[in-house]
NUVO-370556 format. One line per 3 residues: their letters; for each residue y negated, x negated, z of N, C-alpha, C. Coordinates in steps of 0.1 Angstrom, whole numbers, always signed. Each point is the difference from the previous one (the first is absolute). Layout:
A = Y:X:Z:Y:X:Z:Y:X:Z | ...
***
This chain:
MAK = -313:+241:-93:+5:-12:+6:+3:-11:-10 | -5:-12:+2:+2:-11:-10:+15:-4:+0 | +4:-3:-12:+14:-5:-2:+0:-15:+2
HER = +10:-4:+8:+2:-15:+2:+6:-6:-12 | -6:-12:-5:+6:-7:-10:+5:-14:+5 | +12:-3:-3:+6:-12:+6:-7:-12:-5
GTM = -3:-9:+10:-6:-13:-3:-16:+1:+0 | -6:+11:+5:-14:+1:+0:-7:-2:+14 | +8:-2:+10:-5:-2:+13:-6:-14:+2
DIR = -12:+0:+7:-6:-13:+2:+6:-7:+12 | +7:-11:-2:+7:-6:+12:-6:-14:+3 | -13:-2:-4:-6:-13:+4:-1:-3:+14
SHE = -3:+10:+8:-1:-2:+15:+14:-2:+6 | +10:+6:-6:+14:-2:+5:+4:-15:-3 | -3:-4:-12:+4:-14:-4:-8:-10:+9
KTF = -12:+2:+3:-8:-9:+8:+6:+0:+14 | +3:+11:+6:+6:+0:+13:+14:-7:+0 | +8:+2:-10:+13:-6:-1:-1:-15:-1
NGF = -10:-5:-9:-2:-14:-1:-5:-6:+13 | -8:+6:+7:-4:-5:+13:+11:-1:+10 | +9:+10:+0:+11:+0:+9:+10:-11:-4
VKM = +2:-3:-13:+9:-11:-4:-6:-13:+4 | -13:-1:-1:-7:-13:+3:+1:-2:+15 | -2:+11:+8:+1:-2:+15:+14:-4:+4
VAW = +10:+6:-6:+14:-3:+4:+3:-15:-4 | -4:-4:-12:+2:-14:-4:-7:-10:+10 | -12:+3:+4:-7:-9:+9:+7:+0:+14
GAF = +5:+12:+4:+7:+1:+13:+13:-8:+0 | +7:+1:-11:+12:-8:-1:-3:-15:+0 | -10:-4:-8:-4:-14:+0:-3:-5:+14
IAV = -8:+7:+7:-4:-4:+14:+12:+0:+9 | +9:+9:-1:+12:+0:+8:+9:-12:-3 | +1:-4:-12:+8:-12:-4:-7:-13:+5
CVL = -13:+0:-1:-8:-12:+6:+2:-1:+15 | -1:+11:+7:+2:+0:+14:+14:-5:+4 | +10:+5:-8:+14:-5:+3:+2:-15:-3
IFL = -6:-5:-10:+0:-14:-3:-6:-8:+10 | -12:+5:+5:-7:-7:+10:+8:-1:+13 | +6:+12:+4:+9:+0:+12:+12:-10:-1
ALV = +5:-1:-12:+12:-9:-2:-5:-14:+1 | -12:-3:-5:-5:-14:+1:-3:-4:+14 | -5:+9:+8:-4:-4:+14:+11:+3:+10
DG = +12:+3:-5:+11:+3:+9:-3:+12:+9 | -5:+11:-6:-4:+12:+7:+13:+6:+6
***
């Protein structure tokens, strides 16, 4: 059985997924703020 060495795991796919998640949350927050501003301007 191979011995695990700390820091040798390939995490590129994890980082790519996390970066995509962060980008999606940022866009979602931006869109929500834009919708709220729009509603405030048109007396929603």
